[in-house]
C-alpha positions as CSV (number, residue, x, y, z in Angstrom):
1,M,-233.9,40.5,-69.4
2,L,-232.4,37.4,-70.9
3,L,-229.5,35.6,-69.4
4,P,-226.4,35.2,-71.7
5,H,-227.3,31.6,-72.8
6,E,-230.9,32.7,-73.3
7,Q,-229.8,35.6,-75.5
8,F,-227.7,33.3,-77.6
9,W,-230.5,30.9,-78.4
10,S,-232.9,33.8,-79.0
11,D,-230.5,35.3,-81.5
12,A,-229.9,32.0,-83.2
13,E,-233.6,31.3,-83.6
14,E,-234.2,34.8,-85.1
15,N,-231.5,34.1,-87.6
16,G,-233.0,30.7,-88.5
17,E,-229.8,28.9,-87.8
18,I,-231.0,26.2,-85.4
19,S,-234.4,25.1,-86.5
20,S,-233.1,22.7,-89.2
21,V,-230.8,21.0,-86.6
22,Y,-233.3,20.7,-83.8
23,E,-236.1,18.9,-85.8
24,P,-234.5,15.4,-85.7
25,L,-233.9,15.4,-82.0
26,F,-236.4,12.6,-81.3
27,D,-236.2,11.1,-84.8
28,S,-233.5,8.3,-84.9
29,D,-233.5,8.1,-88.7
30,A,-233.0,11.8,-89.1
31,A,-230.4,11.8,-86.4
32,G,-228.5,9.2,-88.2
33,E,-228.4,11.3,-91.4
34,I,-226.5,14.1,-89.6
35,S,-224.0,11.8,-88.0
36,S,-220.4,12.9,-88.3
37,A,-218.1,11.7,-91.0
38,T,-215.1,12.1,-88.8
39,S,-213.9,10.0,-86.0
40,L,-212.0,11.3,-83.0
41,G,-209.4,8.9,-81.5
42,S,-207.1,11.1,-79.6
43,V,-205.8,14.7,-79.3
44,E,-202.3,16.1,-79.5
45,T,-202.1,16.7,-75.7
46,S,-201.8,14.4,-72.8
47,G,-205.6,14.0,-72.1
48,S,-208.1,12.4,-74.4
49,V,-211.3,14.2,-75.2
50,A,-213.3,11.0,-74.5
51,E,-211.9,10.7,-71.0
52,A,-212.4,14.4,-70.4
53,L,-216.0,14.3,-71.6
54,T,-216.8,11.2,-69.5
55,D,-215.3,12.8,-66.4
56,A,-217.2,16.0,-67.0
57,L,-220.5,14.2,-67.3
58,L,-219.9,11.9,-64.4
59,Y,-218.0,14.1,-62.0
60,D,-218.0,17.6,-63.5
61,E,-214.3,17.9,-62.8
62,F,-213.9,20.9,-65.1
63,L,-216.6,23.0,-63.3
64,L,-217.1,24.5,-59.9
65,F,-220.4,22.7,-59.5
66,I,-220.8,19.0,-58.6
67,W,-224.2,18.6,-60.1
68,P,-223.8,15.1,-61.7
69,Q,-223.6,13.1,-58.5
70,F,-226.9,14.7,-57.4
71,L,-228.9,14.8,-60.7
72,W,-228.0,11.5,-62.5
73,P,-229.2,9.2,-59.7
74,Q,-232.6,11.0,-59.6
75,L,-233.0,10.9,-63.3
76,I,-232.2,7.2,-63.4
77,L,-234.6,6.4,-60.6
78,G,-237.3,8.6,-62.3
79,T,-237.2,6.7,-65.6
80,G,-238.1,3.4,-63.9
81,S,-236.0,1.1,-66.2
82,V,-232.5,0.7,-67.6
83,V,-233.7,1.1,-71.2
84,N,-235.6,4.3,-70.5
85,A,-232.8,5.8,-68.5
86,R,-230.2,5.1,-71.1
87,E,-232.4,6.4,-73.9
88,Q,-233.3,9.6,-72.2
89,I,-229.7,10.3,-71.3
90,A,-228.6,9.6,-74.9
91,Q,-231.3,12.0,-76.1
92,L,-230.0,14.7,-73.8
93,I,-226.5,14.2,-75.0
94,L,-227.7,14.3,-78.6
95,R,-229.3,17.7,-77.9
96,Y,-226.1,18.8,-76.4
97,S,-224.0,17.7,-79.4
98,L,-226.4,19.4,-81.8
99,D,-226.2,22.6,-79.9
100,L,-222.4,22.4,-80.0
101,E,-222.6,21.9,-83.8
102,V,-224.6,25.0,-84.1
103,L,-222.1,27.0,-82.1
104,A,-219.2,25.6,-84.1
105,L,-220.9,26.5,-87.4
106,K,-221.6,30.0,-86.2
107,G,-217.8,30.5,-86.0
108,E,-218.1,32.7,-82.9
109,S,-215.9,30.3,-80.9
110,Q,-213.0,31.2,-83.1
111,R,-212.6,34.4,-81.2
112,A,-211.7,32.3,-78.2
113,G,-208.8,30.7,-80.0
114,G,-210.6,27.6,-81.3
115,D,-210.3,26.0,-84.7
116,A,-213.7,25.8,-86.4
117,A,-213.0,22.5,-88.0
118,A,-211.7,20.9,-84.8
119,L,-214.7,22.2,-82.8
120,L,-217.1,20.8,-85.4
121,R,-215.4,17.4,-85.2
122,A,-215.6,17.6,-81.4
123,S,-219.4,18.2,-81.6
124,R,-219.9,15.3,-83.9
125,F,-217.7,13.1,-81.8
126,V,-220.0,13.8,-78.8
127,Q,-223.0,12.9,-81.0
128,R,-221.5,9.5,-82.0
129,K,-220.5,8.7,-78.4
130,R,-223.8,9.5,-76.8
131,H,-224.8,5.8,-76.3
132,V,-221.4,5.0,-74.7
133,L,-221.6,8.0,-72.4
134,A,-225.2,7.1,-71.5
135,S,-224.2,3.6,-70.6
136,E,-221.3,4.9,-68.5
137,I,-223.6,7.2,-66.6
138,C,-226.1,4.4,-66.0
139,E,-223.4,2.0,-64.8
140,K,-221.9,4.6,-62.5
141,F,-225.1,5.8,-60.8
142,W,-227.4,2.8,-61.0
143,P,-228.5,2.1,-57.4
144,P,-227.2,-1.3,-56.2
145,G,-230.1,-3.6,-55.5
146,F,-232.6,-1.5,-57.5
147,V,-234.9,-3.6,-59.7
148,D,-236.6,-1.6,-62.5
149,G,-240.1,-2.0,-63.8
150,N,-239.0,-4.6,-66.3
151,G,-237.4,-6.8,-63.7
152,S,-233.9,-5.8,-64.7
153,G,-231.2,-5.1,-62.1
154,A,-227.9,-3.3,-61.8
155,G,-226.0,-5.9,-63.9
156,V,-227.7,-4.7,-67.1
157,A,-227.0,-1.0,-66.6
158,K,-224.3,-1.1,-69.1
159,S,-225.4,-2.8,-72.3
160,S,-223.1,-3.8,-75.1
161,A,-225.6,-2.9,-77.8
162,P,-225.2,0.9,-77.6
163,A,-221.4,0.6,-77.4
164,T,-221.4,-1.7,-80.5
165,M,-223.5,0.8,-82.3
166,D,-221.0,3.6,-81.6
167,L,-218.1,1.4,-82.6
168,D,-219.8,0.6,-85.9
169,D,-220.2,4.4,-86.5
170,D,-216.4,4.8,-85.9
171,K,-215.6,2.0,-88.4
172,N,-217.8,3.4,-91.0
173,N,-216.1,6.8,-90.6
174,G,-212.6,5.4,-90.9
175,G,-211.7,5.4,-87.2
176,Q,-208.3,6.9,-87.8
177,A,-208.9,10.6,-87.9
178,E,-207.5,12.6,-84.9
179,L,-208.6,15.9,-83.5
180,G,-205.9,18.5,-83.8
181,G,-205.9,21.8,-82.2
182,N,-205.6,23.3,-78.7
183,F,-207.0,21.0,-76.0
184,V,-207.6,24.1,-73.8
185,A,-209.8,25.6,-76.5
186,L,-211.6,22.3,-76.9
187,K,-212.2,22.1,-73.1
188,Q,-213.6,25.6,-73.2
189,F,-215.8,24.8,-76.1
190,L,-217.2,21.6,-74.6
191,F,-217.6,22.5,-70.9
192,H,-217.7,26.3,-70.6
193,S,-220.0,27.2,-73.5
194,E,-223.7,27.9,-73.7
195,P,-224.6,24.4,-75.0
196,F,-223.1,22.7,-71.9
197,Y,-224.9,25.2,-69.6
198,C,-228.2,24.4,-71.4
199,F,-227.5,20.7,-71.2
200,R,-227.0,21.0,-67.4
201,D,-230.2,23.0,-67.1
202,N,-232.1,20.5,-69.1
203,V,-231.0,17.6,-66.9
204,G,-232.2,19.5,-63.9
205,L,-235.5,20.5,-65.4
206,L,-236.2,16.9,-66.5
207,V,-235.5,15.7,-63.0
208,A,-237.7,18.5,-61.5
209,Q,-240.8,17.9,-63.5
210,P,-243.7,18.8,-61.2
211,L,-245.9,16.1,-59.8
212,V,-249.5,16.4,-61.1
213,L,-252.0,15.8,-58.3
214,P,-255.6,14.7,-58.8
215,V,-258.1,17.5,-59.2
216,Q,-259.8,16.9,-55.9
217,I,-256.5,17.2,-54.0
218,G,-255.7,20.4,-55.9
219,L,-259.1,22.0,-55.0
220,F,-258.6,20.9,-51.3
221,D,-255.1,22.5,-51.3
222,T,-256.5,25.7,-52.8
223,A,-259.2,26.0,-50.2
224,R,-256.7,25.3,-47.4
225,R,-254.3,27.9,-48.8
226,W,-256.9,30.7,-48.8
227,F,-258.2,29.8,-45.3
228,E,-254.6,29.8,-43.9
229,N,-253.8,33.1,-45.6
230,F,-256.8,34.7,-43.9
231,M,-255.9,33.2,-40.5
232,T,-252.2,34.2,-40.8
233,F,-253.1,37.7,-41.9
234,T,-255.4,38.2,-38.9
235,S,-253.0,36.8,-36.3
236,M,-249.5,37.6,-37.5
237,P,-247.4,38.3,-34.4
238,K,-244.9,41.1,-34.0
239,I,-241.2,40.6,-34.8
240,Q,-239.1,39.8,-31.8
241,P,-236.0,42.0,-31.0
242,E,-232.8,41.1,-32.9
243,M,-234.8,39.1,-35.5
244,T,-235.4,39.7,-39.2
245,R,-238.6,38.5,-40.9
246,L,-238.4,36.8,-44.3
247,S,-241.8,36.8,-45.8
248,W,-243.7,36.4,-49.0
249,T,-247.2,37.8,-48.5
250,C,-248.6,35.7,-45.5
251,L,-245.9,33.0,-45.3
252,Y,-243.1,34.2,-43.1
253,D,-240.2,33.0,-40.8
254,D,-238.1,35.0,-38.4
255,Y,-234.3,34.7,-38.4
256,I,-231.3,35.9,-36.4
257,E,-228.5,36.9,-38.8
258,K,-225.1,35.8,-37.4
259,G,-223.2,37.0,-40.5
260,P,-223.7,39.8,-43.0
261,G,-225.7,38.8,-46.1
262,A,-226.9,35.4,-44.6
263,L,-230.5,36.2,-45.2
264,E,-229.9,37.2,-48.7
265,G,-228.0,34.0,-49.2
266,L,-231.1,32.0,-48.2
267,K,-233.2,34.2,-50.5
268,G,-230.8,33.4,-53.4
269,S,-231.1,29.6,-52.7
270,L,-234.9,29.8,-52.9
271,R,-234.7,31.8,-56.1
272,N,-232.4,29.3,-57.6
273,Y,-235.0,26.6,-57.0
274,G,-237.2,28.2,-59.6
275,I,-240.0,28.5,-57.0
276,H,-242.1,31.6,-56.6
277,F,-245.0,32.8,-54.5
278,R,-248.0,33.6,-56.6
279,V,-250.5,34.0,-53.8
280,A,-250.2,34.2,-50.1
281,A,-248.5,31.2,-48.4
282,D,-248.1,29.3,-51.6
283,L,-244.7,28.2,-52.8
284,E,-245.2,27.0,-56.4
285,S,-243.2,24.1,-57.7
286,N,-240.4,24.5,-60.2
287,V,-242.1,25.0,-63.6
288,P,-239.8,25.3,-66.7
289,R,-239.7,28.8,-68.0
290,A,-239.7,29.2,-71.8
291,G,-237.1,31.9,-71.8
292,S,-234.4,29.8,-70.2
293,L,-234.7,26.8,-72.5
294,V,-234.4,26.0,-76.2
295,S,-237.7,25.0,-77.7
296,G,-238.1,21.2,-77.4
297,T,-235.1,20.5,-75.2
298,I,-237.1,18.6,-72.5
299,C,-237.7,14.9,-73.1
300,P,-241.1,13.5,-72.6
301,Q,-242.0,12.5,-69.1
302,P,-241.3,8.8,-68.6
303,T,-244.1,6.3,-68.3
304,Q,-244.7,5.6,-64.7
305,P,-245.1,1.9,-63.7
306,K,-248.4,0.9,-62.2
307,A,-248.1,0.5,-58.5
308,T,-249.8,1.4,-55.3
309,R,-249.3,5.0,-54.0
310,P,-249.2,5.2,-50.3
311,D,-248.5,8.9,-50.4
312,M,-249.5,10.8,-53.5
313,R,-247.5,13.9,-52.6
314,L,-244.2,12.0,-52.8
315,P,-242.2,11.8,-56.1
316,W,-243.5,8.7,-57.8
317,H,-240.2,6.8,-57.6
318,W,-240.4,7.3,-53.8
319,Q,-243.9,5.8,-53.9
320,N,-242.5,2.7,-55.9
321,R,-239.2,2.2,-54.2
322,N,-238.6,-1.3,-55.6
323,N,-236.5,-2.8,-52.8
324,I,-234.6,0.5,-52.3
325,E,-234.9,1.8,-48.7
326,P,-234.8,5.6,-48.9
327,G,-231.6,7.1,-47.6
328,R,-230.0,3.7,-46.8
329,C,-226.3,3.6,-47.5
330,R,-225.4,1.3,-50.4
331,L,-221.8,0.8,-49.6
332,G,-222.4,-2.2,-47.4
333,T,-221.1,-2.8,-43.9
334,G,-217.5,-2.6,-42.8
335,V,-215.1,-0.5,-40.9
336,D,-214.0,1.5,-43.9
337,N,-217.6,2.2,-45.0
338,D,-218.9,3.1,-41.5
339,K,-217.1,6.4,-41.5
340,W,-219.3,7.6,-44.4
341,H,-222.6,7.0,-42.6
342,N,-224.6,10.0,-41.5
343,Y,-228.0,10.3,-39.8
344,I,-230.8,12.8,-39.3
345,L,-232.0,12.9,-35.7
346,A,-235.7,13.5,-35.8
347,L,-237.9,13.9,-32.7
348,V,-241.5,12.6,-33.4
349,P,-244.3,13.1,-30.8
350,F,-245.1,9.9,-28.9
351,G,-248.2,9.9,-26.8
352,R,-249.4,13.2,-25.3
353,W,-246.3,14.9,-23.9
354,V,-243.3,12.8,-24.9
355,S,-241.2,12.6,-28.1
356,K,-239.1,9.7,-29.3
357,I,-236.1,9.8,-31.6
358,I,-235.9,8.4,-35.1
359,Q,-232.4,8.2,-36.5
360,A,-232.9,7.9,-40.2
361,E,-229.9,7.1,-42.4
362,V,-229.4,9.8,-45.1
363,C,-226.2,8.5,-46.9
364,T,-227.9,8.5,-50.3
365,I,-230.0,11.7,-50.1
366,A,-229.1,13.6,-53.2
367,S,-231.6,16.5,-53.2
368,D,-233.9,18.6,-51.2
369,Q,-236.8,16.6,-52.7
370,D,-235.3,13.4,-51.3
371,F,-234.7,14.9,-47.9
372,F,-238.2,16.2,-47.4
373,S,-239.7,13.0,-48.9
374,L,-237.7,11.0,-46.3
375,L,-239.0,13.3,-43.5
376,R,-242.5,12.7,-44.7
377,L,-242.0,8.9,-44.6
378,V,-240.4,9.0,-41.2
379,Y,-243.3,10.9,-39.7
380,R,-246.1,9.0,-41.4
381,N,-244.6,5.6,-40.4
382,R,-244.6,6.7,-36.7
383,R,-247.8,8.8,-36.6
384,G,-249.9,7.9,-39.6
385,L,-252.1,5.2,-38.0
386,L,-253.0,6.9,-34.7
387,T,-256.5,7.7,-33.6
388,L,-257.8,11.0,-35.0
389,S,-254.5,11.5,-36.9
390,W,-256.4,13.1,-39.7
391,L,-257.2,16.0,-37.3
392,R,-253.5,16.5,-36.5
393,R,-251.0,18.3,-38.5
394,V,-247.3,19.3,-38.3
395,K,-247.3,23.0,-37.4
396,G,-243.6,23.5,-37.1
397,I,-240.3,21.7,-37.7
398,H,-237.6,23.2,-35.4
399,F,-233.8,22.8,-34.9
400,V,-233.3,21.7,-31.3
401,Q,-230.8,20.5,-28.8
402,F,-232.1,17.6,-26.7
403,D,-231.2,14.9,-24.2
404,L,-231.6,11.3,-25.3
405,Y,-232.6,8.8,-22.6
406,R,-233.1,5.0,-22.8
407,D,-236.0,3.7,-24.8
408,E,-235.5,6.5,-27.3
409,I,-237.2,9.0,-25.0
410,T,-236.0,12.6,-25.6
411,D,-236.3,15.9,-23.8
412,V,-235.8,19.1,-25.7
413,R,-233.5,21.6,-24.0
414,S,-233.5,24.6,-26.4
415,R,-234.7,25.8,-29.8
416,P,-233.5,26.9,-32.2
417,A,-230.2,25.3,-31.6
418,L,-227.3,23.9,-33.7
419,P,-224.2,21.9,-32.9
420,P,-221.2,24.2,-32.1
421,A,-218.2,24.3,-34.4
422,E,-216.2,22.3,-31.9
423,L,-218.3,19.2,-32.7
424,K,-217.5,19.2,-36.4
425,G,-216.1,15.7,-35.9
426,Q,-219.5,14.5,-34.8
427,Y,-221.9,16.6,-36.8
428,I,-221.9,18.2,-40.2
429,Y,-223.8,21.0,-41.8
430,D,-222.9,24.0,-44.1
431,P,-222.0,26.6,-43.1
432,M,-220.6,25.6,-39.8
433,P,-221.0,27.6,-37.6
434,A,-224.3,28.8,-39.0
435,D,-224.6,32.3,-40.2
436,L,-228.4,32.2,-39.9
437,V,-230.4,30.9,-37.0
438,P,-232.5,28.9,-37.7
439,P,-230.8,27.9,-40.9
440,I,-234.3,27.2,-42.4
441,G,-237.5,28.6,-41.0
442,P,-240.0,26.3,-39.4
443,N,-242.8,27.4,-41.7
444,L,-240.7,26.9,-44.8
445,L,-239.7,23.4,-43.5
446,V,-243.4,22.5,-43.0
447,H,-244.3,23.6,-46.5
448,F,-241.7,21.4,-48.1
449,F,-242.5,18.6,-45.7
450,E,-246.1,18.7,-46.9
451,N,-245.1,19.3,-50.6
452,P,-241.8,17.5,-51.2
453,T,-242.0,18.0,-55.0
454,H,-241.9,21.8,-54.5
455,A,-238.3,21.5,-53.2
456,G,-235.3,21.6,-55.4
457,V,-233.4,18.8,-57.1
458,L,-230.1,19.9,-55.6
459,P,-229.3,19.8,-51.8
460,D,-229.3,23.5,-51.3
461,L,-231.4,23.4,-48.1
462,Y,-230.4,19.9,-47.1
463,R,-226.8,20.8,-46.5
464,R,-227.9,23.4,-43.9
465,V,-229.4,20.6,-41.7
466,P,-227.2,19.1,-39.1
467,K,-226.4,15.4,-39.5
468,K,-224.9,13.0,-37.1
469,L,-221.7,11.4,-38.5
470,R,-220.6,7.8,-38.5
471,E,-222.9,6.3,-35.9
472,K,-226.2,6.8,-34.2
473,L,-226.6,8.7,-31.0
474,V,-226.9,6.5,-27.9
475,P,-227.4,7.3,-24.2
476,C,-224.3,7.4,-22.1
477,P,-224.1,4.1,-20.1
478,K,-223.1,5.9,-16.9
479,K,-225.2,9.1,-17.0
480,G,-228.2,7.4,-18.7
481,S,-228.5,10.3,-21.2
482,S,-226.6,12.0,-24.0
483,S,-227.0,15.4,-25.6
484,G,-227.7,15.7,-29.3
485,W,-228.9,18.1,-32.0
486,G,-231.6,17.4,-34.6
487,I,-235.0,18.5,-35.8
488,E,-238.3,18.3,-33.9
489,F,-241.8,17.8,-35.3
490,V,-244.3,20.0,-33.4
491,E,-247.9,19.0,-33.9
492,G,-251.1,20.9,-33.5
493,V,-254.7,20.8,-34.6
494,D,-255.3,20.9,-38.3
495,T,-257.3,24.2,-38.2
496,F,-258.7,23.9,-41.7
497,V,-260.0,20.3,-41.3
498,F,-261.4,21.3,-37.9
499,F,-263.2,24.2,-39.6
500,L,-264.6,21.9,-42.2
501,C,-265.9,19.6,-39.5
502,G,-267.5,22.5,-37.8
503,C,-269.2,23.5,-41.1
504,A,-270.5,20.0,-41.5
505,C,-271.9,19.9,-38.0
506,F,-273.6,23.2,-38.6
507,L,-275.2,21.9,-41.8
508,L,-276.4,18.8,-40.0
509,C,-278.0,20.8,-37.2
510,L,-279.6,23.1,-39.8
511,F,-281.0,20.1,-41.7
512,A,-282.4,18.7,-38.4
513,A,-284.0,22.0,-37.6
514,V,-285.6,22.4,-41.1
515,A,-286.7,18.7,-41.1
516,W,-288.5,19.1,-37.7
517,T,-290.1,22.4,-38.9
518,V,-291.4,20.8,-42.0
519,A,-292.6,17.6,-40.3
520,R,-294.2,19.2,-37.3
521,D,-295.0,22.6,-38.6
522,D,-293.1,24.0,-35.6
523,V,-290.5,26.6,-36.5
524,Q,-289.7,27.5,-32.9
525,G,-289.3,23.9,-31.8
526,G,-287.3,22.8,-34.8
527,F,-284.7,25.5,-34.5
528,G,-284.6,25.1,-30.7
529,I,-283.6,21.5,-31.3
530,G,-281.1,22.6,-34.0
531,G,-279.6,25.1,-31.6
532,F,-279.3,22.4,-28.8
533,L,-277.5,20.1,-31.2
534,L,-275.2,22.8,-32.4
535,A,-274.3,23.7,-28.8
536,F,-273.6,20.1,-28.0
537,A,-271.4,19.8,-31.2
538,I,-269.4,22.9,-30.2
539,F,-268.9,21.4,-26.7
540,C,-267.6,18.1,-28.1
541,G,-265.5,20.0,-30.6
542,G,-263.9,22.0,-27.9
543,I,-263.0,18.9,-25.9
544,V,-261.4,17.2,-29.0
545,H,-259.5,20.4,-29.9
546,S,-258.1,20.7,-26.4
547,A,-257.0,17.0,-26.4
548,L,-255.4,17.3,-29.8
549,N,-253.7,20.6,-29.0
550,G,-252.2,19.0,-25.9
551,Q,-249.5,17.5,-28.1
552,G,-247.5,20.7,-27.8
553,S,-247.3,24.2,-29.2
554,V,-245.3,25.7,-31.9
C-alpha cells in the first residue's frame, strides 16, 4: 500500500505529467531553460515568502518536526567541501521547486483555495532562489573551525557568486512583479504539500546513504552473524517475570513497561529508521525504497577525500574529522554558554575488575549515527591498544547508577537504572521519567555500537539516553564520592573469534599429525602427537578464555 505522497507520484508518472520536468534535474543548461519569467518580491500580507521559505528550510517553523537542525549539519559534513555542499543543497531545492511546479500545473491545489497562477509563480520563485537558500543553509550550519577537503573554512560558506546569479535572474525577469493571493494558501502549498514531504525525505535519504564496507569485512560479518544466530537460538534464556521481550528472530531484549504503549513506541521508532531484520540478529541499514521516492531524486554520493581510516565502520566524515572534535561544543567558553553543555557518562573497563568514567561532551550530536560513532571512538581510544584486545568484545551496554570516586574510579550500584524525575535540573532524557526500562535494550545498543551507520540520521534513540547537564560529574570533596547515572560497557570474550582460533589450532594439529604420518609412515604415532598438541591448545585456550572473561559478565 502506497503512502499518500507515494500515490501522488505514482499517478503523476502514469499520466506522463512529470517525466519532461524531471529530466533536466542535473543539467544546468536545461534547468536554465525552464527558469521562471516572473519575479517574486513580496506578498500582500505581513510576511514575505522569501523569509518564510528560508525559516522553513533552516528551522522548520511551520511544521511539527525540527529536522533541519539535525540533517543539514550532517549533509554539509558529508559532502566534504563548501562547493559540494552548496551544489547538492541547490539541486535538492531545484527538485523541490520542479515538484511544486508539477503540482501547480495539475491544478489540484486549487481545491484548497489556492490560485493556480500564484502557486506557479511561487514554485518558480523557489527555483530561482535555490542558490541563495543553499548559501544561507551552509552559512547557518557550517561547523566553526571545520576545514573542508579544499582547504576552505567557515568564512567561505556563503559565497557571493550564487547570490549574484539569482539577482541576475531577477533583473532579467523584471524584478517588479509581486505574488498576489492568500498567504495561508501559499504556506500550505509550499510547506504542507507532497513536494515538501518528498524534499524532506530526500534530504534524510541523502544523509543516510549506507556505508559500503570491503568484501572481506562483509564476509566476516556474515559468518559472525550466522554463528551468533546459532548460539543465541540454542541458549536463549527464559523471560523474567514482569518483563516483555522485544525480538526479531534471534536478536532480542527484555523490557519493563512503565506506561501503556511504551514498547510499541520503541518499535515505531525503529520502523521509522527504515531498518529491517532480514535474517536472525541482523539489523540492515537504511536502504532507500523505490516506492517512497520519485525516480532520480537522490543526488550522487559525494566524492570522499583521500585520508586514513582508523575505523572503517564509522561514517566517513567521522573518519576524516578535519580539526572537528566529535561532540565538542562550538559555542566557546563562557558563563552563558556553559549552561548548554551536556555530557554522556560512560563507564569503560579498566584493568580486570575496575571501570573508569569517560565524560564525553555531546553538545553537537545531531543523530543516532553521531551518538553511536562517538561511543565507538570513546571505547576504542581507551581499550583499543590493550593486549589481546582483538579477543575481547563489548557484550552489553547498560544503563546504570554508579558511585564516582577520585581518579575516575567507579562502582556500579544498580542496573538498569535511570535518573529520577526530581533530578531533571541535572540530567535530561526523553521521556522523563522513562516509560520503558531500559529505554534501549543492551543488545540493540551493542548492534548500533558495532555498526553506527545502521542507526538513523535523527536522534530518535539518542534522546532516550540520560545526559549530564552543564558540568561534568565530580566526587564530593567531603564524602569522596558522588552518585551518577550513565551507560556501562560490559566486555566479554569474542566467541566467534575464539571459535576461529580453535578451528585454526585444530587444523594445525591435523597438519602436524598428517605430516608425521607421511614422513615416518606411522599413523598411530602421528595422530598421537596431533592429539597431544590439540589437548595442549585446548588447555591454553581455556586459560585465555577464563582470563578474558574475568572482565565481567553481561
